Backbone bond lengths (Angstrom), bond angles and torsions (degrees), N, CA, C in turn:
res aa  C-N    CA-C-N  psi(-1)  N-CA   C-N-CA  omega(-1)  CA-C   N-CA-C  phi
1 X - - - 1.462 - - 1.560 106.80 -
2 X 1.308 115.73 130.33 1.487 121.79 -176.77 1.541 107.85 -80.38
3 X 1.315 113.37 130.95 1.478 120.88 179.23 1.515 107.11 -88.92
4 X 1.309 114.92 134.55 1.443 120.61 174.54 1.508 110.11 -127.96
5 X 1.285 119.50 108.74 1.409 123.22 -177.37 1.523 114.88 -68.94
6 X 1.315 118.86 141.25 1.420 121.03 177.36 1.519 111.50 -57.01
7 X 1.292 118.29 133.94 1.491 121.17 -176.76 1.498 112.27 99.57
8 X 1.302 119.70 -4.91 1.466 121.10 175.35 1.509 108.87 -62.30
9 X 1.322 117.86 141.85 1.462 121.67 -179.69 1.502 110.65 -68.42
10 X 1.334 118.20 136.36 1.503 120.63 175.47 1.489 109.73 -71.91
11 X 1.265 115.40 156.58 1.454 121.06 174.70 1.524 111.02 -63.36
12 X 1.313 118.90 137.83 1.439 121.12 -178.97 1.532 108.81 -89.04
13 X 1.379 113.28 158.05 1.437 116.27 173.46 1.500 109.81 -70.79
14 X 1.382 115.79 149.18 1.473 116.45 175.99 1.519 111.40 -54.84
15 X 1.336 114.07 133.01 1.434 120.46 178.98 1.481 115.85 88.01
16 X 1.413 116.07 -7.54 1.463 117.83 -179.98 1.522 109.53 -67.55
17 X 1.313 114.98 147.62 1.482 117.92 -178.84 1.480 111.62 -81.73
18 X 1.326 115.09 156.75 1.438 121.27 178.64 1.520 110.01 -138.42
19 X 1.299 118.67 143.80 1.438 121.95 176.26 1.500 112.87 -78.74
20 X 1.301 116.12 -12.70 1.486 121.45 179.52 1.523 109.19 -107.04
21 X 1.291 116.36 115.08 1.467 121.10 -178.58 1.499 106.32 -123.15
22 X 1.365 118.67 124.53 1.456 126.30 -7.06 1.544 111.73 -70.70
23 X 1.308 118.73 165.07 1.446 123.35 -177.64 1.485 111.15 -62.41
24 X 1.286 120.22 134.40 1.469 124.43 -176.42 1.495 110.28 -102.90
25 X 1.325 116.57 129.05 1.487 121.78 177.27 1.494 111.02 -85.78
26 X 1.300 114.84 135.86 1.466 122.23 -177.31 1.523 111.82 -130.18
27 X 1.303 116.45 138.85 1.487 123.36 174.95 1.523 112.10 47.92
28 X 1.387 118.22 -118.67 1.430 121.08 -175.20 1.527 115.89 -65.42
29 X 1.289 118.27 -10.02 1.477 119.74 179.17 1.549 111.21 -85.92
30 X 1.314 118.91 -8.62 1.451 121.76 177.30 1.535 107.80 -70.62
31 X 1.351 117.96 131.58 1.415 122.66 -172.31 1.540 115.37 -97.09
32 X 1.336 115.36 -25.56 1.491 119.46 -175.98 1.504 111.62 -65.76
33 X 1.397 114.54 148.42 1.447 120.07 178.22 1.534 111.47 -78.11
34 X 1.348 113.96 -36.61 1.483 121.35 179.85 1.514 109.50 -120.26
35 X 1.290 119.58 143.73 1.448 121.94 179.73 1.541 109.13 -140.04
36 X 1.325 117.44 148.93 1.482 121.91 172.80 1.537 104.81 -89.59
37 X 1.290 115.48 129.28 1.504 120.37 -171.58 1.516 110.99 -114.23
38 X 1.345 113.72 134.86 1.456 121.40 175.60 1.535 108.61 -124.79
39 X 1.312 117.63 138.63 1.468 122.47 174.21 1.506 106.65 -78.09
40 X 1.333 117.85 115.15 1.449 122.63 -175.66 1.539 114.12 -62.31
41 X 1.316 117.07 -36.96 1.450 121.95 -177.40 1.532 114.69 -69.63
42 X 1.341 115.88 -30.11 1.442 119.80 -173.30 1.526 111.91 -122.52
43 X 1.343 119.06 -14.98 1.429 122.08 -175.98 1.520 113.82 77.33
44 X 1.367 115.35 6.81 1.432 119.47 179.21 1.558 113.36 -62.52
45 X 1.306 118.62 132.89 1.436 123.04 179.23 1.519 108.87 -87.66
46 X 1.378 114.33 117.27 1.479 118.35 179.91 1.535 109.48 -92.54
47 X 1.341 118.75 -4.98 1.445 119.44 -179.88 1.539 114.74 84.98
48 X 1.286 116.01 -173.26 1.460 124.45 179.79 1.506 107.60 -79.22
49 X 1.325 115.81 131.52 1.506 122.33 -177.23 1.511 108.93 -136.59
50 X 1.295 117.52 154.05 1.448 121.65 167.89 1.522 106.81 -64.25
51 X 1.283 114.77 145.14 1.501 120.23 -179.79 1.527 111.82 -53.43
52 X 1.315 116.45 -49.51 1.477 118.08 -178.38 1.531 112.64 -61.72
53 X 1.330 117.26 -34.58 1.477 120.61 177.05 1.528 110.54 -67.75
54 X 1.308 115.20 -40.14 1.488 120.37 178.12 1.568 109.66 -65.29
55 X 1.310 117.95 -41.35 1.390 122.02 177.41 1.554 113.33 -61.87
56 X 1.330 112.72 -42.02 1.466 118.20 178.97 1.568 110.72 -65.07
57 X 1.343 114.22 -38.16 1.464 117.48 178.80 1.532 111.21 -62.76
58 X 1.351 113.80 -47.07 1.487 118.33 177.84 1.519 112.66 -60.27
59 X 1.326 114.13 -41.98 1.486 121.42 -177.61 1.528 108.03 -63.98
60 X 1.330 117.95 -43.21 1.455 121.18 -177.07 1.554 111.91 -64.15
61 X 1.319 116.67 -23.47 1.464 121.56 177.80 1.538 113.87 -94.88
62 X 1.354 115.20 -3.58 1.426 119.28 -178.33 1.467 112.53 73.48
63 X 1.361 118.76 28.37 1.437 124.30 -176.98 1.485 109.75 -123.12
64 X 1.305 117.31 -173.70 1.477 126.31 -179.28 1.478 112.71 -114.39
65 X 1.325 117.40 152.02 1.442 122.70 173.41 1.544 104.61 -100.26
66 X 1.329 117.30 117.08 1.457 121.93 -174.42 1.539 108.83 -120.50
67 X 1.351 113.17 124.74 1.502 118.70 -179.59 1.531 107.84 -81.05
68 X 1.373 114.35 116.61 1.493 119.38 -178.33 1.517 113.25 -106.24
69 X 1.327 118.01 -17.19 1.485 119.12 179.84 1.524 106.20 -138.94
70 X 1.364 117.88 78.04 1.458 121.71 -172.41 1.551 113.89 -69.20
71 X 1.384 115.91 -18.04 1.475 118.31 -178.25 1.494 112.72 -91.98
72 X 1.326 118.09 -7.37 1.477 121.95 177.90 1.533 109.67 -69.50
73 X 1.329 116.80 160.84 1.466 122.85 176.89 1.503 108.85 -121.22
74 X 1.319 117.21 109.93 1.471 127.13 -14.52 1.512 113.10 -71.84
75 X 1.318 120.25 167.45 1.453 121.94 179.65 1.511 111.21 -58.34
76 X 1.322 116.47 146.93 1.423 121.33 -179.07 1.554 109.76 -98.01
77 X 1.311 114.99 134.04 1.497 122.07 -179.87 1.514 109.87 -125.23
78 X 1.312 115.65 150.13 1.435 121.99 171.34 1.491 111.08 -116.63
79 X 1.306 114.73 143.49 1.483 120.49 172.14 1.535 107.22 -94.48
80 X 1.346 114.36 108.76 1.417 120.90 -174.18 1.523 109.88 -149.89
81 X 1.317 115.56 175.57 1.480 122.44 171.64 1.506 106.84 -84.70
82 X 1.352 117.74 107.43 1.428 120.36 -172.59 1.550 109.01 -68.18
83 X 1.289 118.86 -32.28 1.500 120.00 178.81 1.518 110.63 -58.69
84 X 1.360 115.41 -47.15 1.491 119.45 177.85 1.525 110.19 -67.12
85 X 1.281 118.33 -38.46 1.451 122.73 -179.47 1.553 108.96 -60.07
86 X 1.284 115.45 -47.21 1.462 119.93 -178.55 1.529 111.92 -66.80
87 X 1.346 115.33 -35.36 1.478 120.48 176.52 1.531 109.74 -63.13
88 X 1.355 116.30 -47.32 1.480 120.55 -178.84 1.523 110.33 -60.77
89 X 1.332 119.23 -39.25 1.481 122.01 179.78 1.508 109.21 -65.56
90 X 1.366 116.30 -43.36 1.478 120.26 179.40 1.490 111.35 -62.18
91 X 1.355 115.92 -44.45 1.475 119.61 -178.22 1.510 110.28 -65.81
92 X 1.353 120.60 -40.32 1.439 123.78 179.86 1.545 108.53 -63.59
93 X 1.324 117.47 -42.85 1.441 120.24 -179.22 1.519 110.84 -64.09
94 X 1.349 116.46 -39.81 1.419 121.91 179.79 1.551 112.04 -64.72
95 X 1.325 114.55 -39.79 1.461 121.42 -178.97 1.537 111.41 -65.32
96 X 1.347 115.44 -27.03 1.469 118.91 -177.06 1.532 111.65 -85.03
97 X 1.339 118.14 -9.55 1.436 120.33 -178.39 1.489 111.42 -72.93
98 X 1.335 119.83 144.09 1.447 121.81 174.05 1.514 112.22 -53.38
99 X 1.313 116.60 135.99 1.450 120.89 -175.87 1.535 112.68 -76.54
100 X 1.331 116.99 -10.78 1.419 118.59 179.13 1.516 115.14 72.87
101 X 1.367 116.75 29.56 1.456 119.56 -177.56 1.516 109.32 -70.52
102 X 1.348 116.15 163.56 1.425 122.06 -177.61 1.490 110.40 -116.85
103 X 1.303 116.46 163.97 1.447 121.65 176.42 1.512 107.27 -102.80
104 X 1.364 114.78 114.59 1.504 119.14 178.47 1.521 108.42 -97.03
105 X 1.299 116.12 161.89 1.422 121.27 -178.97 1.523 109.58 -130.90
106 X 1.325 114.90 134.92 1.476 122.68 175.83 1.541 107.61 -123.45
107 X 1.330 115.40 125.43 1.467 119.18 -175.60 1.541 108.79 -107.47
108 X 1.339 113.74 139.46 1.437 123.65 178.80 1.566 112.06 -121.91
109 X 1.307 116.40 161.74 1.438 124.22 169.98 1.519 108.86 -122.12
110 X 1.297 116.17 153.89 1.471 118.11 -177.25 1.526 110.76 -62.28
111 X 1.328 117.82 -34.05 1.482 120.42 -176.56 1.483 111.98 -102.72
112 X 1.328 118.48 31.25 1.467 122.26 178.63 1.490 111.08 -62.26
113 X 1.360 118.07 139.75 1.479 119.64 179.59 1.516 110.54 -81.00
114 X 1.320 115.41 166.39 1.423 122.19 -173.35 1.542 112.09 -60.19
115 X 1.308 116.84 -43.17 1.456 121.22 -176.70 1.563 110.89 -64.34
116 X 1.316 115.54 -47.43 1.467 119.00 179.20 1.576 111.09 -64.73
117 X 1.284 114.90 -36.59 1.440 118.80 177.66 1.529 111.85 -63.84
118 X 1.272 116.69 -45.40 1.488 121.68 179.16 1.542 110.96 -63.41
119 X 1.329 116.03 -39.20 1.454 119.85 -179.54 1.525 109.04 -64.71
120 X 1.352 118.11 -41.53 1.445 120.81 -179.35 1.541 111.02 -69.27
121 X 1.298 117.45 -36.86 1.452 120.63 178.18 1.521 109.15 -64.78
122 X 1.329 118.06 -41.05 1.470 121.36 178.17 1.548 111.37 -62.16
123 X 1.308 113.05 -42.78 1.479 118.35 177.81 1.560 108.82 -63.19
124 X 1.309 116.86 -38.31 1.461 122.14 177.42 1.528 110.70 -58.29
125 X 1.344 115.18 -46.14 1.450 118.70 178.82 1.489 112.03 -64.45
126 X 1.293 117.96 -35.92 1.468 122.85 179.56 1.560 109.67 -64.83
127 X 1.368 114.96 -46.28 1.451 118.27 -178.97 1.547 109.35 -62.05
128 X 1.309 116.49 -47.14 1.434 121.62 -179.47 1.546 113.24 -61.23
129 X 1.337 115.37 -38.00 1.446 122.37 -179.58 1.546 111.47 -65.48
130 X 1.338 114.23 -25.89 1.486 119.57 175.62 1.521 113.37 -83.44
131 X 1.350 115.02 -1.17 1.445 121.00 178.53 1.531 114.00 88.68
132 X 1.341 115.36 16.33 1.484 119.79 179.92 1.496 111.48 -91.80
133 X 1.278 119.47 152.66 1.454 122.79 167.85 1.497 110.15 -82.46
134 X 1.328 114.92 156.76 1.475 120.36 -176.67 1.505 109.97 -127.16
135 X 1.315 118.40 124.74 1.464 122.84 173.10 1.513 105.64 -97.64
136 X 1.305 115.96 120.15 1.477 124.96 175.90 1.512 107.81 -94.01
137 X 1.315 116.87 122.29 1.479 120.47 -179.50 1.534 107.22 -126.78
138 X 1.326 114.45 128.12 1.446 122.27 174.52 1.515 107.95 -112.92
139 X 1.345 116.07 130.18 1.477 121.34 -175.36 1.539 109.98 -110.33
140 X 1.294 115.72 129.87 1.460 121.78 172.98 1.474 109.45 -92.45
141 X 1.357 115.70 143.92 1.486 118.68 173.99 1.551 107.69 -130.59
142 X 1.310 113.56 140.85 1.434 120.82 175.13 1.558 114.43 52.39
143 X 1.294 114.89 -124.61 1.451 121.72 -175.63 1.547 112.06 -72.16
144 X 1.279 117.67 -9.47 1.461 119.14 176.77 1.512 114.20 -57.80
145 X 1.318 113.49 -25.88 1.498 116.94 -178.81 1.518 110.79 -64.93
146 X 1.305 120.33 -18.34 1.433 122.36 179.23 1.542 111.97 -74.98
147 X 1.371 116.31 -12.82 1.464 119.07 -179.23 1.536 108.84 -128.59
148 X 1.283 115.14 62.36 1.459 120.30 -176.94 1.534 110.50 -66.21
149 X 1.314 116.19 -24.71 1.476 118.53 -177.74 1.574 110.14 -63.76
150 X 1.365 117.63 -30.83 1.396 118.02 178.09 1.539 111.60 -69.13
151 X 1.324 114.32 -37.05 1.479 119.02 174.98 1.504 112.43 -60.86
152 X 1.371 116.11 -43.10 1.481 120.94 -177.84 1.508 108.86 -68.06
153 X 1.318 118.83 -37.55 1.462 120.85 174.45 1.496 112.36 -59.77
154 X 1.281 117.50 -40.85 1.480 121.24 179.60 1.531 110.58 -66.40
155 X 1.293 117.63 -44.35 1.435 121.85 178.86 1.580 109.77 -61.32
156 X 1.305 117.31 -42.83 1.451 121.24 177.07 1.534 111.25 -62.68
157 X 1.349 118.66 -33.74 1.433 121.97 176.50 1.534 109.87 -66.54
158 X 1.301 116.93 -42.46 1.451 121.93 177.74 1.508 110.24 -58.69
159 X 1.346 114.71 -45.32 1.440 120.23 178.80 1.509 112.19 -58.82
160 X 1.349 115.34 -44.60 1.476 118.57 179.81 1.518 113.32 -69.45
161 X 1.329 118.05 -35.73 1.452 121.67 -178.80 1.489 110.29 -71.04
162 X 1.336 119.93 -25.03 1.453 123.92 179.99 1.534 112.55 -100.14
163 X 1.350 116.28 7.21 1.475 120.61 -174.91 1.512 112.44 -63.01
164 X 1.323 117.29 -26.15 1.464 119.10 178.65 1.501 114.40 -73.68
165 X 1.313 116.35 -10.78 1.443 120.15 -176.48 1.525 112.47 -120.81
166 X 1.361 118.51 -14.02 1.433 118.48 -170.70 1.508 110.90 -148.56
167 X 1.331 112.68 171.68 1.488 122.71 171.92 1.526 107.41 -130.23
168 X 1.308 115.89 154.27 1.465 119.60 -176.24 1.525 108.67 -77.71
169 X 1.345 116.12 122.34 1.444 122.06 176.28 1.519 109.70 -93.53
170 X 1.345 117.24 -39.27 1.466 121.05 175.40 1.531 108.60 -131.54
171 X 1.322 114.21 119.57 1.501 118.68 -179.10 1.513 111.37 -61.16
172 X 1.329 116.65 154.84 1.486 121.73 179.39 1.511 109.38 -56.85
173 X 1.317 115.90 134.73 1.434 121.25 174.39 1.541 110.16 -143.13
174 X 1.297 113.45 148.11 1.464 121.55 179.45 1.529 110.82 -93.30
175 X 1.303 114.25 126.60 1.476 120.96 176.28 1.530 107.62 -137.53
176 X 1.324 114.24 111.36 1.463 116.80 -178.73 1.520 111.69 65.02
177 X 1.299 116.06 -123.55 1.479 121.28 178.14 1.510 112.38 -102.30
178 X 1.297 116.22 22.13 1.504 120.24 179.90 1.502 109.92 -128.26
179 X 1.365 110.64 152.51 1.460 120.60 164.36 1.539 105.96 -114.47
180 X 1.299 118.29 128.78 1.465 120.18 179.71 1.514 111.08 -124.92
181 X 1.308 116.51 146.36 1.481 123.26 178.60 1.525 105.54 -148.25
182 X 1.320 116.09 142.50 1.457 120.75 179.26 1.525 109.21 -117.33
183 X 1.343 114.32 131.08 1.531 121.70 177.09 1.469 109.76 -111.78
184 X 1.313 116.91 142.67 1.453 124.24 177.62 1.518 107.72 -114.13
185 X 1.299 118.92 142.98 1.458 121.74 -177.04 1.521 111.89 -69.01
186 X 1.292 117.10 142.29 1.464 122.57 172.00 1.519 109.18 -70.64
187 X 1.308 119.02 161.92 1.472 121.15 173.64 1.530 107.87 -56.25
188 X 1.328 115.64 146.02 1.498 121.56 -171.98 1.529 110.75 -53.69
189 X 1.309 116.87 -37.25 1.536 118.66 -174.04 1.547 111.33 -76.28
190 X 1.341 116.93 -4.32 1.451 118.74 -179.69 1.521 112.08 -114.66
191 X 1.288 116.62 0.94 1.502 118.44 -177.94 1.542 109.06 -80.86
192 X 1.345 113.51 135.50 1.465 119.59 176.63 1.547 109.82 -137.33
193 X 1.307 115.96 116.45 1.414 119.37 178.11 1.525 110.58 -71.56
194 X 1.330 115.80 142.91 1.464 121.44 176.55 1.538 108.67 -104.09
195 X 1.329 117.98 -20.11 1.418 120.21 -173.08 1.517 108.68 -122.16
196 X 1.364 114.65 153.89 1.454 120.46 -179.84 1.535 109.39 -57.80
197 X 1.340 116.65 135.55 1.429 119.90 179.24 1.537 109.83 -68.59
198 X 1.324 115.25 129.83 1.455 118.92 178.00 1.519 111.48 -84.66
199 X 1.304 116.06 178.55 1.500 117.90 168.24 1.499 106.17 -62.86
200 X 1.329 116.56 149.84 1.475 120.70 -177.38 1.545 107.50 -63.17
201 X 1.356 116.45 134.88 1.420 119.46 178.49 1.528 112.14 -57.61
202 X 1.310 114.00 142.47 1.473 118.03 176.41 1.522 109.23 -78.65
203 X 1.346 113.37 170.02 1.518 115.52 179.37 1.554 111.55 -61.32
204 X 1.363 116.96 -28.54 1.443 119.16 -179.26 1.542 109.14 -70.95
205 X 1.332 116.72 -31.61 1.469 120.34 -178.62 1.502 112.54 -80.14
206 X 1.328 117.07 -23.21 1.442 119.86 -178.47 1.520 112.55 -84.47
207 X 1.335 115.28 121.52 1.457 119.33 175.58 1.511 107.31 -99.61
208 X 1.300 116.00 108.64 1.477 123.85 -178.41 1.526 107.54 -95.56
209 X 1.291 116.66 115.72 1.452 120.08 -179.75 1.504 111.87 -82.13
210 X 1.348 114.91 -56.22 1.492 117.48 179.49 1.521 106.19 -170.72
211 X 1.392 115.45 156.81 1.436 118.89 173.73 1.551 108.52 -69.47
212 X 1.349 112.96 147.94 1.459 116.88 179.16 1.508 107.28 -147.25
213 X 1.328 117.71 151.02 1.407 121.09 175.32 1.513 111.00 -69.38
214 X 1.268 114.87 145.02 1.450 120.18 179.42 1.498 109.12 -71.72
């Protein structure tokens, strides 16, 4: 007589969707007569067992028998808490999804004053702290083109001031009357602000260039 532990998943209708791909067989849904059994909590190998014996073992521990390698001979099963197992898979899948970060833009001028510069740097930290990339753009006007080295020095200063929050994704380059550089956020546990956090930029202050994958 086949043992089916309470809580085993019912068979789905053909074509029904599942959040677990490929579909995982649990408890009474496992079809093999013999299975190789592993204790999920310790990794202990219990060897090859009759399916009913493996189900009884799982049931006696208040756990589930989960088929993790259906194509093996015999199939490999783990005795684990299937609810927690399913949660871990769901969380892992969610963590792999693109975060949907955006590319923000901060514009500078060669002759920017200290107050405006600090404000833009603080906004840059805020954007990066949200997980967004930042495009730094410096614009030359008129005769400023004759002193491009000053513009490059300013862009390098921006890079250094935001180094606690970011890494350079695209090195500074001159194109026409602009110098552009792209910064990508560091992992959250490595970010360190150097400047006092400002009020969050308003929508009018945020220059959103385009969505980008994280």
